[in-house]
ZASEMAR-464641 format. One record per residue (C-alpha): residue number from 1; residue in three letters; x, y, z. Coordinates in nm, 2 decimals, decimal comma. Example, Ala and Ser with C-alpha at 12.3 -4.5 7.8 and 13.67 -1.06 7.14 Angstrom:
2
ATOM rotor drentor east north up
ATOM 1 Ala 1,23 -0,45 0,78 .
ATOM 2 Ser 1,37 -0,11 0,71 .
This chain:
226
ATOM rotor drentor east north up
ATOM 1 Unk -12,30 -9,38 -4,81 .
ATOM 2 Unk -12,17 -9,48 -5,16 .
ATOM 3 Unk -11,97 -9,77 -5,00 .
ATOM 4 Unk -12,26 -9,89 -4,80 .
ATOM 5 Unk -12,50 -9,89 -5,10 .
ATOM 6 Unk -12,23 -10,07 -5,31 .
ATOM 7 Unk -12,20 -10,33 -5,03 .
ATOM 8 Unk -12,58 -10,40 -5,05 .
ATOM 9 Unk -12,75 -10,14 -4,83 .
ATOM 10 Unk -13,08 -10,00 -4,95 .
ATOM 11 Unk -13,02 -9,64 -5,09 .
ATOM 12 Unk -13,37 -9,53 -4,97 .
ATOM 13 Unk -13,28 -9,63 -4,61 .
ATOM 14 Unk -12,92 -9,49 -4,61 .
ATOM 15 Unk -12,88 -9,14 -4,48 .
ATOM 16 Unk -12,57 -8,92 -4,43 .
ATOM 17 Unk -12,59 -8,68 -4,14 .
ATOM 18 Unk -12,29 -8,47 -4,05 .
ATOM 19 Unk -12,24 -8,43 -3,67 .
ATOM 20 Unk -12,20 -8,06 -3,74 .
ATOM 21 Unk -12,10 -7,75 -3,55 .
ATOM 22 Unk -12,26 -7,50 -3,32 .
ATOM 23 Unk -12,33 -7,22 -3,58 .
ATOM 24 Unk -12,43 -6,98 -3,31 .
ATOM 25 Unk -12,10 -7,01 -3,13 .
ATOM 26 Unk -11,88 -7,05 -3,43 .
ATOM 27 Unk -11,99 -6,74 -3,62 .
ATOM 28 Unk -11,82 -6,44 -3,78 .
ATOM 29 Unk -11,74 -6,17 -3,53 .
ATOM 30 Unk -11,51 -5,88 -3,44 .
ATOM 31 Unk -11,14 -5,92 -3,40 .
ATOM 32 Unk -11,07 -6,04 -3,04 .
ATOM 33 Unk -10,83 -5,76 -2,94 .
ATOM 34 Unk -10,77 -5,89 -2,58 .
ATOM 35 Unk -10,68 -6,24 -2,70 .
ATOM 36 Unk -10,46 -6,10 -2,97 .
ATOM 37 Unk -10,27 -5,89 -2,72 .
ATOM 38 Unk -10,24 -6,18 -2,48 .
ATOM 39 Unk -10,09 -6,40 -2,75 .
ATOM 40 Unk -9,85 -6,13 -2,86 .
ATOM 41 Unk -10,00 -6,10 -3,20 .
ATOM 42 Unk -10,08 -5,73 -3,22 .
ATOM 43 Unk -10,00 -5,60 -3,56 .
ATOM 44 Unk -9,94 -5,94 -3,71 .
ATOM 45 Unk -10,13 -6,16 -3,96 .
ATOM 46 Unk -10,22 -6,50 -3,83 .
ATOM 47 Unk -10,23 -6,85 -3,97 .
ATOM 48 Unk -10,42 -7,09 -3,73 .
ATOM 49 Unk -10,32 -7,45 -3,75 .
ATOM 50 Unk -10,58 -7,61 -3,52 .
ATOM 51 Unk -10,51 -7,98 -3,55 .
ATOM 52 Unk -10,33 -8,17 -3,27 .
ATOM 53 Unk -9,95 -8,16 -3,29 .
ATOM 54 Unk -9,89 -8,52 -3,41 .
ATOM 55 Unk -9,72 -8,67 -3,71 .
ATOM 56 Unk -10,06 -8,73 -3,89 .
ATOM 57 Unk -10,13 -8,36 -3,91 .
ATOM 58 Unk -9,81 -8,24 -4,08 .
ATOM 59 Unk -9,74 -7,92 -3,89 .
ATOM 60 Unk -9,39 -7,95 -4,02 .
ATOM 61 Unk -9,53 -7,87 -4,37 .
ATOM 62 Unk -9,70 -7,56 -4,22 .
ATOM 63 Unk -9,38 -7,45 -4,06 .
ATOM 64 Unk -9,17 -7,50 -4,37 .
ATOM 65 Unk -9,43 -7,31 -4,57 .
ATOM 66 Unk -9,42 -7,02 -4,33 .
ATOM 67 Unk -9,05 -6,98 -4,40 .
ATOM 68 Unk -9,13 -6,85 -4,75 .
ATOM 69 Unk -9,41 -6,62 -4,64 .
ATOM 70 Unk -9,39 -6,26 -4,54 .
ATOM 71 Unk -9,24 -6,18 -4,20 .
ATOM 72 Unk -9,55 -6,03 -4,06 .
ATOM 73 Unk -9,72 -6,37 -4,05 .
ATOM 74 Unk -9,73 -6,59 -3,73 .
ATOM 75 Unk -9,87 -6,94 -3,69 .
ATOM 76 Unk -10,08 -7,03 -3,39 .
ATOM 77 Unk -10,10 -7,40 -3,28 .
ATOM 78 Unk -10,24 -7,57 -2,98 .
ATOM 79 Unk -10,09 -7,81 -2,73 .
ATOM 80 Unk -10,43 -7,98 -2,69 .
ATOM 81 Unk -10,37 -8,36 -2,73 .
ATOM 82 Unk -10,02 -8,28 -2,86 .
ATOM 83 Unk -9,74 -8,54 -2,87 .
ATOM 84 Unk -9,47 -8,36 -2,67 .
ATOM 85 Unk -9,19 -8,52 -2,88 .
ATOM 86 Unk -9,36 -8,36 -3,19 .
ATOM 87 Unk -9,38 -8,02 -3,01 .
ATOM 88 Unk -9,01 -8,04 -2,94 .
ATOM 89 Unk -8,93 -8,14 -3,30 .
ATOM 90 Unk -9,13 -7,84 -3,43 .
ATOM 91 Unk -8,96 -7,60 -3,19 .
ATOM 92 Unk -8,62 -7,73 -3,31 .
ATOM 93 Unk -8,72 -7,69 -3,67 .
ATOM 94 Unk -8,85 -7,34 -3,60 .
ATOM 95 Unk -8,51 -7,25 -3,45 .
ATOM 96 Unk -8,33 -7,39 -3,76 .
ATOM 97 Unk -8,55 -7,18 -3,99 .
ATOM 98 Unk -8,52 -6,87 -3,76 .
ATOM 99 Unk -8,90 -6,88 -3,70 .
ATOM 100 Unk -8,91 -6,92 -3,33 .
ATOM 101 Unk -9,06 -6,58 -3,28 .
ATOM 102 Unk -9,33 -6,65 -3,54 .
ATOM 103 Unk -9,49 -6,95 -3,39 .
ATOM 104 Unk -9,73 -6,94 -3,09 .
ATOM 105 Unk -9,82 -7,27 -2,93 .
ATOM 106 Unk -10,10 -7,21 -2,68 .
ATOM 107 Unk -10,21 -7,45 -2,41 .
ATOM 108 Unk -10,54 -7,64 -2,43 .
ATOM 109 Unk -10,80 -7,39 -2,56 .
ATOM 110 Unk -11,12 -7,35 -2,35 .
ATOM 111 Unk -11,42 -7,44 -2,57 .
ATOM 112 Unk -11,57 -7,10 -2,51 .
ATOM 113 Unk -11,25 -6,93 -2,65 .
ATOM 114 Unk -11,21 -7,15 -2,96 .
ATOM 115 Unk -11,44 -6,93 -3,17 .
ATOM 116 Unk -11,23 -6,62 -3,09 .
ATOM 117 Unk -10,91 -6,80 -3,21 .
ATOM 118 Unk -11,08 -6,86 -3,54 .
ATOM 119 Unk -11,18 -6,50 -3,56 .
ATOM 120 Unk -10,82 -6,40 -3,49 .
ATOM 121 Unk -10,70 -6,60 -3,79 .
ATOM 122 Unk -10,65 -6,45 -4,14 .
ATOM 123 Unk -10,65 -6,81 -4,27 .
ATOM 124 Unk -10,69 -7,16 -4,12 .
ATOM 125 Unk -10,47 -7,45 -4,24 .
ATOM 126 Unk -10,52 -7,82 -4,21 .
ATOM 127 Unk -10,28 -8,05 -4,40 .
ATOM 128 Unk -10,30 -8,41 -4,26 .
ATOM 129 Unk -10,21 -8,70 -4,49 .
ATOM 130 Unk -10,55 -8,87 -4,42 .
ATOM 131 Unk -10,87 -8,75 -4,27 .
ATOM 132 Unk -11,24 -8,78 -4,22 .
ATOM 133 Unk -11,45 -8,47 -4,24 .
ATOM 134 Unk -11,25 -8,25 -3,99 .
ATOM 135 Unk -11,47 -8,06 -3,74 .
ATOM 136 Unk -11,21 -7,79 -3,74 .
ATOM 137 Unk -11,27 -7,73 -4,11 .
ATOM 138 Unk -11,64 -7,69 -4,05 .
ATOM 139 Unk -11,58 -7,46 -3,75 .
ATOM 140 Unk -11,35 -7,24 -3,96 .
ATOM 141 Unk -11,60 -7,21 -4,24 .
ATOM 142 Unk -11,88 -7,14 -3,99 .
ATOM 143 Unk -11,67 -6,86 -3,85 .
ATOM 144 Unk -11,62 -6,71 -4,19 .
ATOM 145 Unk -11,25 -6,79 -4,22 .
ATOM 146 Unk -11,07 -6,91 -4,54 .
ATOM 147 Unk -10,92 -7,25 -4,52 .
ATOM 148 Unk -10,62 -7,42 -4,69 .
ATOM 149 Unk -10,63 -7,80 -4,67 .
ATOM 150 Unk -10,49 -8,11 -4,82 .
ATOM 151 Unk -10,68 -8,24 -5,12 .
ATOM 152 Unk -10,85 -8,54 -4,96 .
ATOM 153 Unk -11,19 -8,68 -5,07 .
ATOM 154 Unk -11,35 -8,59 -4,73 .
ATOM 155 Unk -11,22 -8,23 -4,76 .
ATOM 156 Unk -11,30 -8,19 -5,13 .
ATOM 157 Unk -11,66 -8,25 -5,05 .
ATOM 158 Unk -11,66 -7,91 -4,87 .
ATOM 159 Unk -11,40 -7,70 -5,05 .
ATOM 160 Unk -11,41 -7,84 -5,40 .
ATOM 161 Unk -11,68 -7,60 -5,52 .
ATOM 162 Unk -11,63 -7,33 -5,26 .
ATOM 163 Unk -11,26 -7,26 -5,31 .
ATOM 164 Unk -11,08 -7,53 -5,52 .
ATOM 165 Unk -10,75 -7,33 -5,52 .
ATOM 166 Unk -10,73 -7,39 -5,14 .
ATOM 167 Unk -10,67 -7,76 -5,18 .
ATOM 168 Unk -10,31 -7,88 -5,19 .
ATOM 169 Unk -10,13 -8,21 -5,24 .
ATOM 170 Unk -10,03 -8,40 -4,92 .
ATOM 171 Unk -9,69 -8,30 -4,80 .
ATOM 172 Unk -9,63 -8,03 -5,06 .
ATOM 173 Unk -9,47 -7,74 -4,89 .
ATOM 174 Unk -9,44 -7,51 -5,20 .
ATOM 175 Unk -9,81 -7,57 -5,29 .
ATOM 176 Unk -9,92 -7,50 -4,93 .
ATOM 177 Unk -9,72 -7,18 -4,92 .
ATOM 178 Unk -9,87 -7,07 -5,25 .
ATOM 179 Unk -10,23 -7,15 -5,14 .
ATOM 180 Unk -10,17 -6,96 -4,81 .
ATOM 181 Unk -10,03 -6,66 -4,99 .
ATOM 182 Unk -10,32 -6,66 -5,23 .
ATOM 183 Unk -10,58 -6,67 -4,95 .
ATOM 184 Unk -10,40 -6,40 -4,76 .
ATOM 185 Unk -10,36 -6,17 -5,07 .
ATOM 186 Unk -10,72 -6,22 -5,19 .
ATOM 187 Unk -10,91 -5,89 -5,23 .
ATOM 188 Unk -11,14 -5,80 -4,95 .
ATOM 189 Unk -11,45 -5,84 -5,16 .
ATOM 190 Unk -11,35 -6,18 -5,27 .
ATOM 191 Unk -11,27 -6,28 -4,91 .
ATOM 192 Unk -11,61 -6,16 -4,80 .
ATOM 193 Unk -11,79 -6,35 -5,08 .
ATOM 194 Unk -11,61 -6,68 -5,00 .
ATOM 195 Unk -11,67 -6,63 -4,63 .
ATOM 196 Unk -12,04 -6,58 -4,69 .
ATOM 197 Unk -12,07 -6,89 -4,91 .
ATOM 198 Unk -11,87 -7,10 -4,66 .
ATOM 199 Unk -12,10 -6,99 -4,38 .
ATOM 200 Unk -12,41 -7,07 -4,59 .
ATOM 201 Unk -12,27 -7,41 -4,67 .
ATOM 202 Unk -12,23 -7,50 -4,31 .
ATOM 203 Unk -12,58 -7,37 -4,22 .
ATOM 204 Unk -12,72 -7,59 -4,50 .
ATOM 205 Unk -12,52 -7,91 -4,43 .
ATOM 206 Unk -12,35 -7,90 -4,10 .
ATOM 207 Unk -12,55 -7,70 -3,84 .
ATOM 208 Unk -12,54 -7,92 -3,53 .
ATOM 209 Unk -12,89 -7,85 -3,40 .
ATOM 210 Unk -13,05 -7,90 -3,75 .
ATOM 211 Unk -12,86 -8,22 -3,82 .
ATOM 212 Unk -12,93 -8,37 -3,47 .
ATOM 213 Unk -13,30 -8,29 -3,53 .
ATOM 214 Unk -13,28 -8,48 -3,85 .
ATOM 215 Unk -13,12 -8,78 -3,68 .
ATOM 216 Unk -13,39 -8,77 -3,41 .
ATOM 217 Unk -13,66 -8,78 -3,68 .
ATOM 218 Unk -13,50 -9,08 -3,84 .
ATOM 219 Unk -13,49 -9,26 -3,50 .
ATOM 220 Unk -13,86 -9,18 -3,44 .
ATOM 221 Unk -13,95 -9,30 -3,79 .
ATOM 222 Unk -13,77 -9,62 -3,72 .
ATOM 223 Unk -13,95 -9,67 -3,39 .
ATOM 224 Unk -14,29 -9,64 -3,57 .
ATOM 225 Unk -14,20 -9,91 -3,82 .
ATOM 226 Unk -14,40 -10,24 -3,77 .
């Protein structure tokens, strides 16, 4: 919006509407015990790295950060839209770091199961080197999960006030590990408070039904113009 107005667009006719997420589907809920058992994660804490396995999304940073974190932590990733050469590279790196038993790469996740994978996670991580507003970030917050993410303008708009300590420099393994550890070690009351604030943020700014209704209203107002 700022760029459009700077280029000459009228501010009173320029609106920002986030595509949003289904807040009914992506909501806080109980631990999905059956899914946890199926993925071999019973008794383990979970970091969910939901972005596609491709160079842009820097899963190598997540893996290298995992090496310095407690042994009861596992990382869950998904093969959805993955570049198989990157999957193979990650698996080789995991073997080098003796982490092969701590990464779980699931096949393409059915949409109806995605919310349960967020509920499974103790923290969600997203550390690409460039990004628009990632829907996975919005889904995680809607589900009440803490997020660690790279400090990019599009991400700071969501996490800057909510949890600034969760923002890390691009490609910084040590900072990513520290932010993950801080999110995981946060007292339960603080976790609950941030989860509640994150959920409210999504309800206010990124609920799909509400935002699409706003977009429809704008289209209808445009149609009524002479």
